[in-house]
C-alpha positions as CSV (number, residue, x, y, z in Angstrom):
1,M,103.8,108.6,172.8
2,K,107.4,107.8,171.7
3,V,109.6,109.3,168.9
4,V,112.9,108.0,167.7
5,L,115.3,110.8,166.3
6,S,118.2,110.0,164.1
7,Q,120.3,111.7,161.5
8,T,118.7,109.8,158.7
9,I,116.2,107.1,157.9
10,F,116.8,103.4,157.8
11,A,116.0,103.0,154.1
12,N,117.2,104.4,150.8
13,V,114.3,106.3,149.3
14,A,116.3,107.3,146.1
15,T,116.5,106.4,142.4
16,L,118.8,107.0,139.6
17,P,118.7,106.4,135.8
18,K,120.0,102.9,135.0
19,S,122.8,104.4,133.1
20,E,124.2,106.1,136.1
21,H,126.2,104.4,138.9
22,H,127.2,107.2,141.4
23,D,125.3,109.6,143.5
24,R,127.4,112.5,142.2
25,I,125.2,112.8,139.1
26,V,122.3,114.1,141.4
27,P,122.9,117.8,141.1
28,R,123.1,117.6,137.2
29,L,119.9,115.6,136.7
30,R,117.2,117.3,134.9
31,I,114.4,118.4,137.2
32,L,111.2,117.3,135.7
33,P,107.9,119.3,135.3
34,E,105.0,118.2,137.5
35,G,103.4,114.9,136.2
36,E,106.5,113.9,134.1
37,Y,108.1,110.5,135.1
38,P,111.6,109.5,134.1
39,P,111.6,106.2,132.0
40,D,114.3,104.1,133.6
41,D,115.0,105.1,137.2
42,R,115.9,102.2,139.5
43,P,116.2,102.1,143.4
44,V,119.8,102.6,144.4
45,S,122.0,101.3,147.4
46,D,123.3,104.7,148.7
47,M,125.5,104.2,151.8
48,D,124.4,107.9,152.8
49,S,121.3,106.3,154.1
50,N,121.0,104.1,157.2
51,G,119.4,101.2,155.1
52,W,122.6,99.2,155.3
53,P,123.7,96.9,156.9
54,R,120.3,95.1,156.7
55,T,120.9,93.1,159.9
56,G,121.6,96.2,162.0
57,R,118.8,98.0,160.4
58,N,116.3,95.3,161.2
59,K,117.6,95.1,164.7
60,A,117.0,98.8,165.3
61,L,113.5,98.6,163.8
62,K,112.5,95.6,166.0
63,A,113.5,97.6,169.0
64,M,111.8,100.9,167.9
65,R,108.4,99.2,167.3
66,K,108.3,97.8,170.7
67,A,107.7,101.3,171.8
68,F,105.2,102.0,169.0
69,A,107.6,104.9,168.1
70,L,107.5,107.2,165.1
71,H,110.9,107.7,163.5
72,I,111.8,111.4,162.6
73,A,115.0,112.1,160.6
74,G,116.6,114.2,157.8
75,D,119.8,114.3,155.8
76,Q,118.5,112.7,152.6
77,H,117.7,116.1,150.9
78,L,114.3,114.5,150.0
79,G,111.3,114.6,152.0
80,S,109.4,111.3,152.6
81,T,107.0,109.3,154.7
82,I,107.3,105.6,154.7
83,Q,106.4,102.6,156.7
84,Y,109.1,100.1,157.4
85,G,109.0,96.4,156.8
86,V,111.2,93.8,158.5
87,D,109.9,90.3,157.7
88,D,106.9,91.7,155.9
89,W,105.6,94.9,154.6
90,Y,103.7,97.1,157.3
91,D,105.2,95.1,160.3
92,A,107.2,98.0,161.6
93,G,106.9,101.7,162.3
94,F,106.5,104.9,160.3
95,A,109.3,107.2,159.4
96,F,109.3,110.9,158.4
97,C,112.4,112.2,156.5
98,V,112.0,116.0,156.6
99,P,113.1,117.9,153.2
100,A,116.2,120.1,153.4
101,I,115.6,123.8,153.9
102,S,118.3,124.5,151.4
103,N,119.1,121.8,148.9
104,I,122.2,121.4,146.8
105,W,121.5,117.6,146.4
106,P,118.0,117.1,144.9
107,R,117.5,113.3,145.2
108,R,114.4,111.8,143.8
109,W,112.3,108.7,144.1
110,F,110.8,107.6,140.7
111,P,111.1,103.7,140.7
112,E,110.4,102.3,137.1
113,E,109.2,98.9,138.4
114,P,105.5,99.0,139.5
115,D,104.6,99.0,143.2
116,K,102.4,96.7,145.0
117,N,99.2,97.8,146.9
118,R,99.3,101.4,145.7
119,E,96.2,103.3,146.9
120,P,93.9,104.2,143.8
121,G,94.7,107.7,142.6
122,S,98.0,107.9,144.3
123,P,101.3,108.7,142.5
124,K,103.0,105.9,140.8
125,Y,105.9,106.2,143.1
126,T,103.9,105.2,146.1
127,G,103.1,101.8,147.4
128,D,105.2,98.7,148.5
129,F,108.7,98.5,147.3
130,L,112.1,97.2,148.0
131,D,114.8,99.9,148.1
132,G,118.3,99.5,146.7
133,F,119.5,97.2,149.7
134,G,116.4,95.1,149.5
135,N,114.6,96.6,152.6
136,K,110.8,96.4,152.5
137,I,109.4,99.9,152.5
138,T,105.7,101.3,151.9
139,V,106.1,104.7,150.5
140,H,103.2,107.1,151.3
141,A,104.5,110.3,150.1
142,V,107.7,112.0,148.6
143,S,108.6,115.4,147.8
144,N,110.3,115.0,144.5
145,P,111.8,118.1,142.9
146,V,109.7,119.7,140.4
147,F,110.4,122.2,137.7
148,T,108.2,125.4,138.6
149,G,109.7,128.0,136.3
150,K,110.4,130.3,139.1
151,N,113.7,132.0,140.0
152,P,115.9,131.3,141.5
153,S,115.6,127.7,140.4
154,N,117.8,126.3,143.1
155,L,115.3,127.5,145.8
156,Y,112.1,126.7,144.1
157,D,112.7,123.6,142.0
158,R,114.7,121.5,144.6
159,A,111.8,120.6,147.0
160,T,113.1,122.8,149.8
161,G,111.0,122.9,153.0
162,Y,110.3,121.7,156.5
163,G,108.3,119.3,158.5
164,I,105.7,119.5,161.3
165,V,104.6,116.5,163.3
166,R,101.4,116.9,165.5
167,F,100.7,114.4,168.3
168,N,97.3,114.1,169.8
169,K,97.7,112.4,173.0
170,T,94.0,112.0,173.6
171,T,93.3,110.1,170.5
172,R,96.9,108.8,169.9
173,D,96.7,110.1,166.3
174,I,99.8,111.4,164.6
175,T,99.6,113.9,161.8
176,I,102.8,114.4,159.6
177,E,103.0,117.5,157.5
178,C,105.6,118.4,154.9
179,W,105.6,122.2,153.9
180,P,107.5,123.9,151.0
181,R,110.0,126.3,152.2
182,F,108.1,129.5,151.3
183,T,104.7,128.3,152.7
184,D,103.1,129.8,155.7
185,P,101.1,126.8,157.5
186,A,99.0,129.6,159.3
187,N,97.5,130.5,156.0
188,P,94.3,128.6,155.5
189,G,94.9,128.3,151.8
190,A,98.5,127.1,152.1
191,G,99.3,123.7,150.4
192,Q,101.7,121.1,151.6
193,Y,103.7,118.8,149.2
194,T,101.7,116.2,147.4
195,G,100.7,113.4,149.5
196,W,100.8,115.2,152.9
197,P,99.4,115.3,155.4
198,V,99.8,111.7,156.4
199,K,97.7,110.5,159.3
200,I,98.3,107.5,161.4
201,N,97.6,106.1,164.8
202,Q,100.2,105.3,167.3
203,M,99.3,101.6,167.2
204,E,100.2,101.3,163.4
205,N,103.8,101.8,164.5
206,Y,103.7,98.1,165.5
207,N,101.4,96.6,162.9
208,R,102.8,93.2,163.0
209,K,100.2,90.5,162.6
210,A,99.1,88.8,165.8
211,V,99.4,85.1,166.3
212,A,97.6,85.0,169.5
213,Y,96.1,87.3,172.1
214,L,96.2,87.8,176.0
215,P,93.0,88.3,177.9
216,E,91.6,91.8,177.9
217,I,93.3,93.7,180.7
218,V,90.8,95.9,182.9
219,V,92.6,98.2,185.3
220,E,90.7,99.8,188.2
221,G,92.3,102.6,190.3
222,M,94.6,103.8,187.5
223,V,94.0,105.7,184.2
224,N,96.5,105.1,181.4
225,P,98.7,102.6,182.9
226,V,101.9,101.3,181.3
227,I,101.7,97.7,180.3
228,R,104.9,95.6,179.7
229,V,104.4,92.2,177.9
230,I,107.2,89.8,178.2
231,E,107.4,86.3,176.5
232,E,108.4,83.8,179.2
233,A,109.9,81.2,176.8
234,T,112.5,83.7,175.8
235,N,112.3,86.3,178.5
236,E,112.0,88.9,175.7
237,M,110.1,92.2,176.0
238,V,107.4,92.0,173.4
239,Y,106.4,95.6,173.8
240,T,105.8,98.3,176.3
241,L,102.7,100.7,175.9
242,R,101.2,103.4,178.0
243,I,97.5,102.5,177.2
244,K,94.7,104.9,176.5
245,G,92.1,104.6,179.3
246,N,91.9,101.4,181.5
247,T,91.3,98.5,179.0
248,F,93.6,96.9,176.6
249,R,93.7,93.6,174.6
250,P,97.5,92.7,174.0
251,K,98.3,90.9,170.8
252,V,101.3,88.5,170.9
253,F,103.2,86.8,168.2
254,S,103.6,83.3,169.5
255,E,101.5,81.0,171.6
256,G,102.6,80.4,175.1
257,K,102.9,82.1,178.6
258,Y,103.7,85.6,179.3
259,T,104.6,87.9,182.1
260,L,102.5,91.1,182.5
261,K,103.8,94.2,184.3
262,I,101.2,96.7,184.8
263,G,101.3,100.1,186.7
264,D,102.7,103.6,186.3
265,P,106.5,104.4,186.7
266,D,105.7,108.0,187.5
267,L,103.7,106.8,190.5
268,E,106.2,104.1,191.4
269,K,103.4,101.5,191.4
270,E,103.5,98.3,189.5
271,K,102.0,94.8,189.7
272,V,103.6,91.7,188.0
273,F,101.7,88.7,186.9
274,E,103.4,85.6,185.6
275,G,102.1,82.6,183.6
276,V,99.4,84.4,181.6
277,Q,98.5,82.0,178.9
278,S,97.8,83.2,175.3
279,I,94.4,82.8,173.9
280,T,92.5,83.0,170.7
281,K,91.1,86.3,169.3
282,E,87.5,85.0,169.8
283,S,88.0,84.5,173.5
284,E,86.3,86.9,175.8
285,E,88.4,86.1,178.8
286,K,89.3,89.2,181.0
287,F,92.1,90.0,183.3
288,E,91.2,92.4,186.2
289,V,93.8,94.4,188.0
290,T,93.0,96.7,191.0
291,F,95.2,99.4,192.5
């Protein structure tokens, strides 16, 4: 299971009131009580994020999703879990921006414009959005600052905290947790920030819609092999994945012929098969490989 680490995420999950045009206002914005929503916040294009330039951002995401990788970062002072979109929403991986353990810059995400495809009962700020740069993002959870009435306010009201990510290598499930600073996760009654934990599967980190498929690969003599799929028309690596078990049905994104490289680099064993023709989803054709 793969993870990409970087200083910050490749989107700008932040809003400001329409009357404000500079991020320097952030420490002076009123922190709202739970459930209150500002009337006119809009997504902003803050160069402190890595949402720009979009060409570079999208190129990076296309590379990351080929490894089915989760993205973990920080630096935004605002905890968030999002899914990236490149050409369409949901076609790239998930990202977790951990909150700051001490926060002097309490950013927030309260877009005025309604989202698309928000889950029933979820906060208004979740769903499908364009950030201030026009990047497609699906927002699953955000640790917005909340007025608590506790002192000192600078610690309790600025959404300070930390993240924990749990990887289940048996099921390939990923659990993303976001904890307030003064919360002990070992306490059975401890609560995370609203919206967490977020649970996904490794395969959701490349959720791009398939155009065609390759025959189901059945591997004998090797468990959890690595499969590399290469499009022959472009000589481009479509993706690489250490599968779970010994069967896998590769999806591809254009019709044509593909090269399959199947094996285990740790064992220095690999077999290469060229000219594998794409097929329809309904086909039951199998591709058997024996080591």
